[in-house]
C-alpha positions as CSV (number, residue, x, y, z in Angstrom):
1,M,2.6,52.8,1.2
2,D,5.1,53.4,-1.7
3,D,3.4,53.0,-5.0
4,R,6.5,51.3,-6.3
5,K,5.8,48.4,-3.8
6,T,2.5,47.9,-5.7
7,V,4.4,48.0,-9.0
8,I,6.9,45.2,-7.8
9,K,3.9,43.1,-6.6
10,E,2.3,43.4,-10.0
11,L,5.6,42.6,-11.7
12,E,6.1,39.5,-9.6
13,E,2.6,38.2,-10.3
14,K,3.2,38.8,-14.0
15,K,6.5,37.0,-13.8
16,K,5.0,34.1,-11.9
17,A,2.3,33.7,-14.5
18,L,4.8,33.8,-17.4
19,A,7.0,31.2,-15.5
20,E,4.0,28.8,-15.0
21,E,3.2,29.0,-18.7
22,R,6.7,28.3,-19.7
23,D,7.0,25.4,-17.2
24,R,3.8,23.9,-18.6
25,L,5.1,24.0,-22.0
26,L,8.5,22.5,-21.0
27,Q,6.8,19.9,-18.8
28,G,4.7,18.8,-21.7
29,L,7.6,18.8,-24.1
30,G,9.6,16.7,-21.6
31,E,6.8,14.1,-21.2
32,T,6.4,13.9,-24.9
33,L,10.2,13.3,-25.4
34,I,10.2,10.5,-22.8
35,Q,7.4,8.8,-24.6
36,R,9.2,9.0,-27.8
37,I,12.5,7.9,-26.3
38,G,10.7,4.7,-25.0
39,D,13.3,2.0,-24.2
40,A,16.0,3.5,-26.3
41,E,19.4,4.6,-24.9
42,P,20.2,7.8,-26.9
43,F,22.2,9.4,-24.2
44,S,25.7,8.1,-23.2
45,D,26.3,10.8,-20.5
46,S,25.8,10.0,-16.8
47,Q,26.6,13.6,-15.7
48,T,24.3,14.6,-12.8
49,G,21.5,16.7,-14.2
50,G,22.2,15.6,-17.8
51,P,19.7,14.0,-20.1
52,G,21.0,10.4,-19.4
53,A,20.7,11.0,-15.7
54,V,17.1,12.4,-16.0
55,L,16.1,9.5,-18.2
56,A,17.7,7.0,-15.8
57,E,15.8,8.6,-12.8
58,Y,12.6,8.4,-14.7
59,R,13.0,4.7,-15.4
60,R,14.0,4.1,-11.7
61,M,10.9,5.7,-10.7
62,K,8.7,3.7,-13.1
63,K,10.4,0.5,-12.1
64,E,9.8,1.2,-8.4
65,I,6.1,1.8,-9.1
66,A,5.8,-1.4,-11.2
67,E,7.6,-3.3,-8.2
68,S,5.3,-1.8,-5.7
69,N,2.2,-2.6,-7.7
70,D,3.4,-6.3,-8.0
71,S,4.0,-6.3,-4.3
72,I,0.4,-5.0,-3.6
73,K,-1.0,-7.6,-5.9
74,S,1.0,-10.3,-4.1
75,L,-0.1,-9.1,-0.7
76,Q,-3.7,-9.0,-1.9
77,L,-3.5,-12.5,-3.0
78,D,-1.9,-13.6,0.3
79,I,-4.7,-11.8,2.1
80,I,-7.4,-13.5,0.0
81,R,-5.6,-16.9,0.6
82,L,-5.4,-16.2,4.4
83,E,-9.2,-15.5,4.5
84,E,-9.8,-18.5,2.5
85,L,-7.6,-20.6,4.9
86,E,-9.4,-19.2,7.9
87,R,-12.8,-20.2,6.3
88,I,-11.4,-23.7,5.5
89,I,-9.8,-24.2,8.9
90,S,-13.0,-23.1,10.7
91,A,-15.2,-25.4,8.6
92,I,-12.9,-28.4,9.3
93,E,-12.8,-27.6,13.0
94,N,-16.6,-27.4,13.0
95,E,-16.8,-30.7,11.1
96,Q,-14.3,-32.2,13.6
97,S,-16.4,-31.2,16.5
98,L,-19.6,-32.6,15.0
99,L,-17.8,-35.8,14.0
100,K,-16.3,-36.2,17.5
101,E,-19.8,-35.9,19.0
102,E,-21.1,-38.5,16.5
103,L,-18.2,-40.8,17.2
104,A,-18.9,-40.5,21.0
105,Q,-22.5,-41.4,20.4
106,A,-21.4,-44.4,18.3
107,H,-19.0,-45.5,21.0
108,T,-21.7,-45.1,23.7
109,S,-24.1,-47.3,21.6
110,I,-21.3,-49.9,21.1
111,G,-20.4,-49.9,24.7
112,M,-24.0,-50.5,25.7
113,A,-24.3,-53.4,23.4
114,T,-20.9,-54.8,24.4
115,L,-22.0,-54.9,28.1
116,K,-25.2,-56.7,27.2
117,A,-23.3,-59.5,25.6
118,Q,-23.2,-62.9,27.5
119,D,-19.7,-63.8,26.7
120,L,-17.9,-61.3,28.8
121,N,-14.1,-61.3,29.2
122,E,-12.0,-59.9,32.0
123,I,-12.1,-56.3,30.8
124,T,-15.9,-56.4,29.9
125,A,-16.8,-58.1,33.1
126,L,-15.1,-55.3,35.1
127,L,-16.9,-52.7,33.1
128,K,-20.2,-54.7,33.5
129,A,-19.8,-54.5,37.3
130,Q,-19.3,-50.9,37.2
131,E,-22.4,-50.5,35.1
132,E,-24.4,-52.6,37.5
133,A,-23.2,-50.5,40.4
134,L,-24.1,-47.2,38.6
135,L,-27.5,-48.6,37.5
136,F,-28.2,-49.5,41.1
137,K,-27.2,-46.0,42.4
138,I,-29.4,-44.4,39.7
139,E,-32.3,-46.6,40.6
140,E,-31.8,-45.7,44.3
141,H,-31.7,-42.0,43.6
142,E,-34.8,-42.2,41.3
143,K,-36.7,-44.1,44.2
144,A,-35.6,-41.4,46.7
145,L,-36.9,-38.6,44.5
146,E,-40.2,-40.3,44.1
147,E,-40.5,-40.8,47.8
148,L,-39.7,-37.1,48.3
149,E,-42.3,-36.1,45.9
150,E,-44.9,-38.0,48.0
151,Q,-43.9,-36.4,51.3
152,G,-46.0,-33.7,53.0
153,G,-45.2,-31.7,56.1
154,G,-44.9,-28.2,57.3
155,I,-42.5,-25.4,56.4
156,L,-39.5,-27.1,58.1
157,G,-40.3,-30.3,56.3
158,W,-40.7,-28.5,53.0
159,L,-37.3,-26.9,53.5
160,G,-35.6,-30.2,54.3
161,K,-37.3,-31.8,51.4
162,N,-36.1,-29.2,49.0
163,A,-32.6,-29.7,50.2
164,R,-32.7,-33.4,50.0
165,T,-34.2,-33.3,46.5
166,A,-31.4,-31.0,45.2
167,V,-28.8,-33.4,46.6
168,E,-30.6,-36.5,45.1
169,K,-30.9,-34.7,41.7
170,A,-27.3,-33.7,41.7
171,L,-26.1,-37.2,42.6
172,L,-28.6,-38.7,40.0
173,S,-27.2,-36.4,37.3
174,K,-23.6,-37.3,38.2
175,N,-24.3,-41.1,38.1
176,R,-26.1,-40.8,34.8
177,T,-23.1,-38.9,33.4
178,D,-20.7,-41.5,34.8
179,L,-22.8,-44.2,33.2
180,E,-22.6,-42.4,29.8
181,K,-18.9,-42.2,30.2
182,L,-18.7,-45.9,31.0
183,Y,-20.6,-46.9,28.0
184,L,-18.3,-44.6,25.9
185,K,-15.2,-46.1,27.5
186,A,-16.6,-49.7,26.8
187,G,-17.2,-48.7,23.1
188,I,-13.7,-47.4,22.8
189,E,-12.2,-50.5,24.5
190,Y,-14.1,-52.7,22.1
191,L,-13.0,-50.9,18.9
192,S,-9.4,-50.6,20.1
193,T,-9.1,-54.4,21.1
194,A,-11.8,-56.1,19.0
195,M,-12.7,-58.1,22.1
196,A,-15.8,-60.0,20.7
197,E,-18.2,-60.0,18.0
198,I,-21.3,-57.8,18.6
199,A,-24.4,-59.8,18.1
200,D,-26.6,-56.7,18.0
201,E,-27.0,-55.7,14.3
202,E,-27.5,-51.9,15.1
203,A,-24.4,-51.9,17.3
204,A,-22.4,-53.6,14.7
205,R,-23.5,-51.0,12.2
206,E,-22.4,-48.4,14.8
207,A,-19.0,-50.1,15.0
208,E,-18.6,-49.7,11.2
209,K,-19.7,-46.1,11.4
210,A,-17.4,-45.4,14.2
211,Q,-14.5,-46.8,12.2
212,A,-15.4,-44.7,9.2
213,L,-15.6,-41.6,11.6
214,K,-12.2,-42.3,13.0
215,E,-10.8,-42.5,9.5
216,R,-12.5,-39.3,8.4
217,L,-11.2,-37.6,11.7
218,S,-7.6,-38.7,11.0
219,S,-7.8,-37.4,7.5
220,L,-9.2,-34.0,8.6
221,S,-6.4,-33.8,11.3
222,G,-3.7,-34.2,8.6
223,E,-5.4,-31.6,6.3
224,L,-5.9,-29.3,9.2
225,L,-2.3,-29.5,10.2
226,S,-1.1,-28.7,6.6
227,L,-3.5,-25.8,6.2
228,K,-2.4,-24.3,9.7
229,E,1.2,-24.7,8.6
230,E,0.4,-22.8,5.4
231,R,-1.3,-20.0,7.4
232,R,1.6,-19.8,9.8
233,K,4.1,-19.3,6.9
234,L,1.9,-16.7,5.2
235,G,1.4,-14.8,8.4
236,G,5.0,-15.0,9.3
237,G,6.0,-13.3,5.9
238,F,4.2,-10.1,6.9
239,G,6.4,-9.5,10.0
240,I,5.2,-7.1,12.5
241,D,3.2,-5.1,9.8
242,S,-0.2,-6.0,8.9
243,P,-0.8,-6.8,5.1
244,S,-3.3,-3.8,4.9
245,G,-0.6,-1.6,6.5
246,R,2.0,-2.6,4.1
247,I,-0.3,-2.1,1.2
248,K,-1.3,1.5,2.4
249,G,2.5,2.2,2.7
250,L,3.2,1.0,-0.9
251,E,0.2,3.0,-2.2
252,K,1.4,6.1,-0.4
253,R,4.9,5.6,-2.0
254,I,3.4,5.1,-5.4
255,A,1.5,8.4,-4.9
256,Q,4.6,10.3,-3.9
257,I,6.6,9.0,-6.9
258,T,3.7,10.0,-9.2
259,R,3.8,13.5,-7.9
260,E,7.5,13.7,-8.7
261,F,7.0,12.9,-12.6
262,P,6.0,16.4,-13.5
263,G,9.4,17.7,-12.2
264,V,11.3,15.1,-14.1
265,Y,9.4,16.0,-17.3
266,F,10.2,19.7,-16.8
267,R,13.9,19.0,-16.2
268,L,14.0,17.1,-19.5
269,G,12.2,19.9,-21.3
270,L,14.4,22.4,-19.8
271,L,17.4,20.5,-21.1
272,A,15.9,20.5,-24.5
273,A,15.4,24.3,-24.5
274,A,18.8,24.9,-23.2
275,S,21.8,25.9,-25.4
276,G,22.7,22.8,-27.5
277,G,19.4,21.0,-26.4
278,K,18.0,21.0,-30.0
279,E,21.0,19.0,-31.3
280,T,20.9,16.6,-28.2
281,F,17.2,15.8,-28.8
282,A,17.3,16.2,-32.5
283,S,16.2,12.6,-33.1
284,F,13.0,13.0,-31.0
285,L,11.9,16.6,-31.8
286,G,9.1,17.0,-34.2
287,G,7.8,20.1,-36.0
288,D,5.3,21.1,-33.4
289,D,8.1,21.0,-30.8
290,Q,10.0,23.7,-32.5
291,A,7.0,26.1,-31.9
292,V,7.0,25.0,-28.3
293,L,10.7,25.7,-27.8
294,E,10.3,29.1,-29.5
295,K,7.4,30.0,-27.3
296,A,9.4,28.9,-24.2
297,D,12.4,31.1,-25.3
298,A,10.1,34.0,-25.8
299,L,8.5,33.5,-22.4
300,S,11.9,33.1,-20.7
301,L,13.0,36.5,-22.4
302,Q,9.8,38.1,-20.9
303,I,10.5,36.6,-17.5
304,A,14.1,38.1,-17.7
305,G,12.5,41.5,-18.7
306,E,10.1,41.3,-15.8
307,E,13.0,40.4,-13.4
308,L,15.1,43.3,-14.7
309,S,12.2,45.7,-14.2
310,I,11.8,44.4,-10.6
311,R,15.5,44.8,-9.9
312,K,15.4,48.4,-11.4
313,V,12.4,49.4,-9.1
314,N,14.0,47.8,-6.1
315,A,17.2,49.8,-7.0
316,A,15.3,53.0,-7.2
317,I,13.6,52.3,-3.9
318,R,17.0,51.5,-2.5
319,I,18.5,54.7,-3.7
320,D,15.7,56.7,-2.1
321,E,16.3,54.8,1.1
322,E,20.1,55.5,0.9
323,K,19.3,59.2,0.3
324,A,17.0,59.2,3.3
325,E,19.7,57.6,5.3
326,I,22.2,60.3,4.2
327,E,19.8,63.1,5.1
328,K,19.4,61.5,8.5
329,L,23.1,61.2,9.0
330,K,23.5,64.9,8.0
331,R,21.0,65.9,10.6
332,A,22.8,64.0,13.1
333,I,26.1,65.9,12.1
334,T,24.3,69.2,12.5
335,A,23.0,68.3,15.9
336,Q,26.5,67.1,17.0
337,Q,28.0,70.4,15.5
338,Q,25.5,72.4,17.5
339,K,26.5,70.6,20.6
340,I,30.1,71.2,19.8
341,S,29.5,75.1,19.3
342,A,27.6,75.3,22.6
343,A,30.5,73.3,24.3
344,E,33.1,75.7,22.7
345,D,31.1,78.8,24.0
346,A,30.9,77.2,27.5
347,I,34.6,76.6,27.5
348,A,35.3,80.1,26.4
349,G,33.3,81.4,29.4
350,I,35.0,79.1,31.7
351,E,38.5,80.2,30.4
352,E,37.5,83.9,31.0
353,Q,36.4,83.1,34.6
354,I,39.8,81.5,35.1
355,N,41.6,84.6,33.8
356,D,39.6,86.9,36.0
357,T,40.3,84.7,38.9
358,E,44.0,84.5,38.2
359,Q,44.1,88.4,38.0
360,H,42.4,88.8,41.4
361,I,44.9,86.3,42.8
362,T,47.9,88.4,41.5
363,E,46.3,91.6,42.9
364,L,46.0,89.9,46.4
365,E,49.6,88.7,46.2
366,I,50.8,92.3,45.5
367,F,48.8,93.6,48.4
368,I,50.4,91.1,50.8
369,Q,53.9,92.0,49.7
370,G,53.4,95.7,49.7
371,D,54.8,98.4,52.3
372,H,51.9,99.5,54.2
373,G,53.8,101.5,57.0
374,S,54.9,104.5,55.1
């Protein structure tokens, strides 16, 4: 390997280290300048790459970060509110379920008391008839089950008994359920039409309780409707993206912008170190900044010196490569010349053969034309 390649590598590493040191100085200077400038508008230029443009870019980035943070806070509050709404809605729905069960029990108690009353009207008389029919069926099924319990018999009788028992139990359960529904219906009918006064004090208290339960359920329904509408609007505001997904996207964007700040600081520091930069930033440069600028200038000169050395070494390597190429071409020329010389010798030999052949032809022609009789 050419030792000069190693020299170039060392020079490149030195140049890189110098450039990193200079860039750190200029980056720090640029950040300091931006802090000192604050909200001031010292630059009237809007030229691309100028101080005004760099400062405007920095402020745009800061504004985008602030807006993204505000959006994140808003989304976080919306998420908290959605979670709160879910808890409240769930609690209300649970309460509704319990109240509906309690109301059904109250209706059933009222219905039983209503059908016990003596002064039945047309509606209650019809319901009373249905009650009696169901009570009769229930009694019949209960008796049938008692009789089946007392029956004996062999295996076939036992199998038939089990089948009949299952049927009787199913019918008994259905009739009891139907009776429960009948009492419920009677209670609802009573409260909706106020058919008669209930003599039973407990049933009367159940009627008051049922009315209170209905009012509470109505209030809960209105509240639930309002809460679900609020949940729908909040959820609809997120679109197809989930709140957590949008927050992650905003946080990723903030991180990306944050990584770009050093580049902005460096560009402003570079402008301050450029020709005329001291005058442009005179109002914001302090005594310590002068030393930074001088150090940056010195480092730039060193970097330029390293670059020059690298170019010189590369030029020397290139010269040797060009010389080697010339030698190669010369060897190619020599080889071609040798081929030409050999070809010329071959041509001369061939020409001599041609001359000898032509002379022989002439001799033969003379022989043919000669007088051979004398």
